[in-house]
C-alpha positions as CSV (number, residue, x, y, z in Angstrom):
1,M,87.6,137.0,138.3
2,A,90.7,135.9,140.3
3,K,90.5,133.0,142.7
4,K,91.8,133.2,146.2
5,A,94.9,131.2,147.0
6,T,93.9,128.3,149.3
7,T,96.1,126.5,151.7
8,K,96.4,122.8,151.6
9,S,95.7,120.7,154.6
10,K,98.2,118.0,155.7
11,S,96.4,115.4,153.7
12,G,96.4,117.5,150.5
13,A,93.6,119.5,148.9
14,S,90.1,118.3,149.4
15,S,88.2,116.8,146.6
16,R,85.8,119.8,146.7
17,A,88.7,122.2,146.1
18,R,90.0,120.1,143.2
19,A,86.5,120.0,141.6
20,Q,86.2,123.8,141.9
21,S,89.6,124.4,140.3
22,A,88.8,121.9,137.5
23,R,85.6,123.8,136.8
24,S,87.4,127.1,136.5
25,G,87.2,128.2,132.9
26,S,90.3,130.4,133.0
27,R,93.2,128.8,131.4
28,A,96.5,130.4,130.3
29,V,97.1,130.0,126.6
30,T,100.5,130.6,125.0
31,K,101.5,130.8,121.4
32,R,104.1,128.4,120.2
33,A,106.9,130.0,118.3
34,A,107.6,128.5,114.9
35,R,110.7,126.3,114.9
36,P,113.6,127.5,112.8
37,G,113.3,126.1,109.3
38,S,109.6,125.3,109.6
39,R,107.2,127.0,107.2
40,A,104.7,129.5,108.5
41,G,101.3,130.4,107.1
42,G,100.0,126.9,106.7
43,D,102.1,126.1,103.6
44,D,102.4,122.3,104.0
45,S,104.6,121.4,101.0
46,V,105.6,118.0,102.5
47,G,102.0,117.0,102.9
48,D,101.1,118.2,99.4
49,A,104.0,116.2,98.0
50,F,102.9,113.1,99.8
51,I,99.4,113.4,98.5
52,K,100.7,113.9,95.0
53,L,102.9,110.8,95.4
54,L,99.9,108.7,96.6
55,Q,97.9,109.9,93.5
56,S,100.7,109.1,91.1
57,P,100.1,106.3,88.5
58,L,103.2,104.4,89.7
59,V,101.8,104.0,93.2
60,A,98.4,102.9,91.8
61,D,100.3,100.4,89.6
62,L,102.3,99.1,92.6
63,L,99.1,98.6,94.7
64,A,97.5,96.7,91.8
65,V,100.5,94.5,91.4
66,A,100.7,93.8,95.2
67,A,97.0,93.1,95.4
68,T,97.1,90.7,92.4
69,A,100.1,88.9,93.9
70,A,98.5,88.6,97.3
71,L,95.3,87.2,95.8
72,A,97.2,84.7,93.7
73,A,99.1,83.6,96.8
74,L,95.9,83.1,98.8
75,A,94.4,81.1,96.0
76,E,97.5,79.0,95.6
77,H,97.6,78.3,99.3
78,G,94.0,77.1,99.3
79,F,92.7,79.6,101.8
80,S,89.2,78.6,103.0
81,N,86.8,78.8,106.0
82,R,87.0,75.0,106.6
83,G,87.6,73.8,110.2
84,A,86.7,75.6,113.3
85,D,89.6,74.0,115.2
86,G,93.0,75.6,115.8
87,A,94.6,74.0,112.7
88,G,92.5,76.1,110.4
89,G,93.6,79.3,112.1
90,K,97.3,78.4,111.7
91,R,96.7,77.5,108.1
92,A,94.9,80.9,107.5
93,G,97.7,82.8,109.2
94,K,100.3,81.1,107.1
95,A,98.3,81.9,104.0
96,V,98.1,85.5,104.9
97,K,101.8,85.6,105.7
98,E,102.6,84.1,102.3
99,A,100.3,86.6,100.6
100,G,102.2,89.5,102.2
101,K,105.5,88.0,101.1
102,A,104.2,87.6,97.6
103,A,102.9,91.2,97.5
104,A,106.3,92.6,98.8
105,A,108.2,90.6,96.2
106,A,105.9,91.8,93.4
107,I,106.4,95.4,94.4
108,G,110.2,94.9,94.6
109,R,110.2,93.4,91.1
110,R,108.1,96.2,89.7
111,L,110.2,98.9,91.3
112,S,113.4,97.4,90.1
113,S,112.1,97.2,86.5
114,E,110.9,100.9,86.8
115,I,114.4,101.9,88.0
116,S,116.1,100.0,85.3
117,E,113.9,101.7,82.7
118,I,114.7,105.1,84.1
119,R,118.4,104.4,84.0
120,A,118.2,103.2,80.4
121,A,116.3,106.4,79.4
122,S,118.8,108.5,81.3
123,K,121.7,106.9,79.5
124,S,120.1,107.4,76.1
125,A,119.3,111.0,76.9
126,K,122.9,111.6,77.9
127,S,124.3,110.0,74.8
128,A,121.9,112.0,72.6
129,A,122.9,115.3,74.3
130,K,126.6,114.5,73.7
131,G,126.3,113.5,70.1
């Protein structure tokens, strides 16, 4: 059912007319065309690859290393619930910041050791293939 075109008064459409147009169930729907280079048919290879990466043993190992380093930093800093004054909040904030730094450093060390192991294995594989 088509709606009649209404004319606006000088002050704009009345609130009643706006309410009627908002209640109208007829809405135009357009289909989006697929962008060039995008995959059609729901094949989300990037999402699948990301999920596989998150499920990899390396990522699990990195998370474990980071959590252990963060916990050690919190324990070293003496994180506690003492003091309801402002000094305790600053101390806790500093402890959390130090825990984050320790976790990031631990991940960096672990990644660099993994990369060096990969390079060493690659060199030995190349030398075995040549000889």
